[in-house]
C-alpha positions in Angstrom: 101.4 85.7 83.7 101.1 86.1 87.4 102.0 83.4 89.9 98.6 83.3 91.7 96.2 83.7 87.8 92.8 82.2 88.9 93.6 82.1 92.7 90.5 83.6 94.9 92.0 84.7 98.2 90.9 86.0 101.6 93.4 87.7 104.3 92.7 89.1 107.3 94.3 91.5 109.1 94.9 93.4 105.3 94.7 96.6 106.4 98.3 97.9 107.1 101.9 96.1 107.5 102.2 92.3 106.9 98.4 92.1 106.0 98.7 94.6 103.5 101.7 93.8 101.4 100.4 90.5 100.7 97.0 91.5 99.8 98.8 94.5 97.1 101.6 91.7 96.0 98.4 88.8 95.4 97.1 91.1 93.1 100.2 92.0 91.6 100.5 88.0 91.1 97.2 88.0 89.5 95.2 87.0 92.5 91.3 88.4 93.3 91.7 89.2 97.1 88.8 89.6 99.4 90.6 91.4 102.5 89.5 91.7 106.0 90.3 93.8 109.2 89.0 95.9 111.8 90.8 99.2 110.8 87.9 100.1 108.4 88.8 103.3 107.6 92.6 102.0 106.2 91.4 98.7 104.9 89.0 100.9 102.4 91.8 102.8 101.7 94.0 100.3 100.4 90.9 98.6 98.7 90.3 101.6 96.5 94.2 101.9 96.1 94.1 98.7 94.6 91.1 98.5 92.2 88.7 96.1 91.1 90.8 93.2 92.5 90.8 93.5 95.5 87.7 94.0 98.4 87.6 95.4 101.6 85.3 94.3 104.1 84.8 94.4 108.0 86.0 91.3 109.8 86.5 90.2 113.5 88.6 87.2 113.4 87.2 86.1 116.9 83.3 86.0 115.5 82.3 82.9 113.2 79.6 85.3 111.8 82.0 87.6 110.2 84.1 85.0 108.8 81.2 83.5 106.7 80.2 87.1 105.3 83.4 87.5 104.0 84.0 84.2 102.4 80.2 84.6 101.0 81.2 88.1 99.5 83.9 86.5 97.7 81.7 83.1 96.5 80.0 86.2 95.6 82.9 88.3 93.3 85.1 86.2 92.6 84.1 82.3 92.9 85.1 79.9 95.1 88.2 80.4 98.0 91.5 78.5 97.0 93.4 80.3 99.1 93.5 81.4 103.0 95.8 83.7 105.0 95.5 83.9 108.2 97.4 87.0 109.1 95.3 89.4 111.8 97.3 89.0 115.1 97.8 91.0 118.1 100.6 91.7 120.7 100.7 92.7 124.4 103.7 92.9 126.4 103.2 91.6 129.8 105.1 89.2 132.5 103.5 86.3 134.0 102.8 88.1 137.1 101.4 90.7 135.5 99.3 90.1 132.5 95.5 90.1 133.0 93.4 87.4 132.3 91.4 90.0 130.0 94.6 90.7 127.9 95.6 86.8 127.9 92.1 86.0 126.9 92.5 89.0 124.0 95.7 87.7 122.8 94.3 83.5 122.4 90.8 84.9 120.5 92.5 87.0 117.8 95.8 85.0 117.0 94.2 81.5 118.1 91.0 81.3 118.1 90.5 83.8 114.8 93.1 81.1 113.1 90.8 78.3 113.9 87.5 80.3 112.9 89.6 80.9 109.6 90.6 77.5 108.7 86.7 76.5 109.4 84.6 78.9 107.8 86.8 78.5 104.5 87.1 74.4 103.9 83.6 74.0 102.4 84.8 76.6 99.6 87.9 75.0 99.1 86.3 71.8 98.7 84.0 72.6 96.1 87.2 74.7 94.2 88.7 71.0 93.8 91.4 72.2 96.9 93.2 75.2 98.1 96.1 76.6 100.6 95.6 77.8 103.8 98.7 79.5 105.3 98.8 80.5 108.9 100.9 83.0 110.3 102.5 81.5 113.5 106.1 83.3 114.4 109.5 82.8 115.7 107.6 82.5 118.9 105.9 79.1 118.1 109.1 78.2 118.7 110.4 79.5 121.5 109.8 81.9 124.0 110.5 85.2 124.8 109.9 87.4 128.0 106.9 89.1 128.4 105.8 87.7 125.3 103.3 84.5 127.2 100.1 84.9 125.6 101.4 85.9 122.1 103.9 82.7 122.2 101.1 80.5 123.9 98.9 81.7 120.9 101.8 81.3 117.9 102.3 78.0 119.3 98.7 76.8 119.1 99.0 78.1 115.3 101.8 75.7 114.6 100.2 72.9 116.4 96.8 73.2 114.2 98.5 73.7 111.3 99.9 70.3 111.4 96.3 68.5 112.5 94.8 70.7 109.5 97.6 69.3 106.8 96.3 65.9 107.7 92.6 66.2 108.0 92.6 68.2 104.7 95.3 66.7 102.4 92.9 64.3 100.3 90.7 66.8 99.9 93.4 68.9 98.2 93.7 71.1 100.8 97.2 72.2 101.8 98.2 73.7 105.0 101.3 75.4 106.0 102.6 77.7 108.9 104.7 80.7 108.1 106.7 81.7 111.1 108.6 85.7 110.7 110.9 86.9 112.6 110.9 91.2 113.5 109.0 92.9 110.8 108.8 96.2 110.7 105.2 97.3 111.1 103.0 98.7 113.9 102.3 96.2 115.5 106.3 95.8 117.2 106.9 99.5 117.2 105.6 99.6 120.8 104.1 102.3 122.7 106.2 101.0 125.9 109.4 101.7 123.9 109.1 104.7 121.9 112.7 105.2 121.6 113.7 101.7 120.7 115.5 101.5 117.2 114.3 98.2 116.0 117.4 97.0 113.9 119.0 97.4 117.3 117.5 94.5 118.8 118.4 92.3 115.4 122.0 93.4 115.0 123.2 90.3 116.6 121.7 88.1 114.4 123.2 86.7 110.7 120.8 89.1 108.5 121.8 92.2 111.2 118.1 94.1 110.6 114.4 94.3 111.5 112.8 92.6 108.2 110.1 94.2 105.7 106.6 93.4 105.1 107.2 92.1 101.3 109.9 89.9 102.9 107.1 88.1 104.4 104.5 89.0 101.5 106.7 87.0 98.8 107.3 83.3 100.8 103.1 84.2 101.2 103.2 84.3 97.4 105.4 80.8 97.3 102.2 79.2 99.6 99.5 80.3 97.9 100.9 79.3 94.0 101.4 76.0 92.8 105.2 75.9 92.9 104.1 75.1 96.2 102.5 71.9 95.6 104.4 69.3 97.5 104.4 71.1 100.5 101.5 70.7 103.3 102.2 70.6 107.3 105.4 72.3 107.2 106.8 75.4 108.7 108.7 78.1 106.7 110.7 80.4 108.8 111.6 84.2 107.6 113.5 85.0 110.5 117.0 86.1 109.2 118.5 83.6 111.2 117.3 83.9 114.4 116.4 80.7 115.2 120.0 79.2 113.6 122.0 79.5 117.0 123.1 82.1 120.0 125.7 84.1 118.9 128.6 85.0 121.1 130.1 88.3 120.6 133.7 88.4 118.6 133.2 85.1 117.8 131.8 85.7 114.4 
């Protein structure tokens, strides 16, 4: 018996990395999953590998029509949606002085507007199902700023705030809304071409858990929030950051 038996989930950004891990683990735990991405070849490969319990569909999270289409697919294939994971996100590295408006708005459009459109799209289906769980992927950048991540940090603070408003508005309809705040996770998004020789683990060596995180570690948290095990949690922030935000380590005083 799986923790997500009977659940119908939509996952954005599910073709690789953290999203792919979530899709695979959701199916392992009994959910039926429709997942979207703009990386069609990768997404179709993942769906074929998983089998009939996972369906891939092209999803540009910045387009309301794409969201309406993926909700319709989920309803037609599996029934009303009971879980949404807003996972899709992009990162562009640039300082305040150098970031272009085009790049800034690209990050906001995917990370912030995409989250808004996803929540809005699934609400009628979740209400018809009698409730559900919306999980919005923010970041430790939803709590603190890091140099050269102005747009990304702005978007992740916004996701954190939108989550709380949605939780207040939707709670009486049986819909829970929570945000997840990963630290560094070993995915293609953080392996930046600007730093080809950088050891991902080296960045996190100072923290209580001195390594980069793994996608499946976040997927396990997503399963908890999608399941009835988290039935009394809404409007909350769930950190999975290896202790990054616990405080500032002082070398020699560990």
